[in-house]
Residue, then its C-alpha position, 0 to 999 in steps of 0.5 A: m494502535l489497534q485493538a486486539a478485538t479487531l485482529k480477533f474479528l479478522k481471525d474469526l472471519k477467516k474461519n467463518n467467511n459466510k453471510p449468516w456468521f457475518e450478520k450475526n457478528k455485525d457489531l464486531y465488524l462495526g467495532a473493527k471498522e471504527d478501529i481501523e478508521l481511527l488509525v487511518e485518521q491518526v496517520i492522516e493527521g501525522f503524515g499530512k504534516i509531512d505530505p500536504d497531498i494527504a492532509n485533507l483526506q478523510p478515512k472514508d476516502c481511503t479505507y476499503r470495503i470489506y465486501r468482495d466483488v465476486r462477480f468475476s472470481k472463482d472464489k465466492t467467499p463474500y468478505k475480505i479477510n483483511m482491512g486496509a487503506y490507501l492514502n492517495r491525493g486522488g482517493k483510494k481509486a486513483p491510479t496515481a502512486g500512494y501509500y498503503m496499509h494492510i491489516e491481517p493477522g500474521r500478514s500485516m504490512a505497509g508500503g505502497g507505490l504504483w501498482m500495474p499502471l496502464a501502458p502509457e503511464l508505465n512507459k512514462v515512468r520507465q522513461e523518467i527512471d532512464y533519464s533521471l537514474s541518479e536521482w532514482n538511485s538516490i531515492v531507492t538507496a536512501r538510508g530510511f528507505k533501505k531501512n524500512f524496505s530492506e528487500g527493495l522493490e518487489k520483483e514479482d511482476q517483471l519482464s524477462r526481456p528488456p522493454k521495447g526501446y531499451e537494451e539489456g546493458n542499460p544501467a537501469i534495466e533492473f527497474l525498467k523491466l518492472k511492471s509495478f513499482i511497489v515496496t512493503r514492510s511487514f508488521t507483527d500482530a504485536e507491533v500492530q497493537s502497540k501504542s506507537f503503531a500509528k507513528e511507525l506508519v507515519k515514519t514508514f510513509e515518510s521514508m517513501k515520500d520521495f519515491v511516491y513523488f517521483l512516480n507521480r511526477a513521471q506520469h505528468 
């Protein structure tokens, strides 16, 4: 579970996204950071028993900095208004598929997959889905997967026409047009603060383990 103070800090930060306020409230930030890292540690401990690739990770390998890189952004606010972590066998910066948690008042969620892979990796995933469609379908229609990710894969990033080498009539075309392979589920602020939240995250990630493994296998 997360402390109410963590969500309150993020709400207040959204209203006061500037360095003077942040520095004045640095202790509140450090408390929220510690709270998030404790949650991540609990998830690693629980999920690591299910996915050995995750077992040896440390919270610092997974959690994101709150400081924004504003060098190339029109938005010059210095801090993120969320706190998150990416559980990936190669660490949070690895390009492989993994598990993601995002804490933001009113917009918390968990999920993961493979976001915007480079063309060579994307082509490999498409090829693997095309070659192993029955296996892929069994993964994305599995009971636990559909329960947690009822809306299926996100389709915001997709081609309007079939990718090169594939026909519109291909039975896998809805997946082959995707440029990212991502699923998410939302959590309310009350759920985030419940005692069972860490266990619920573990269950969520467990339901997508085969999905992540398929995506990573495809890139080899």
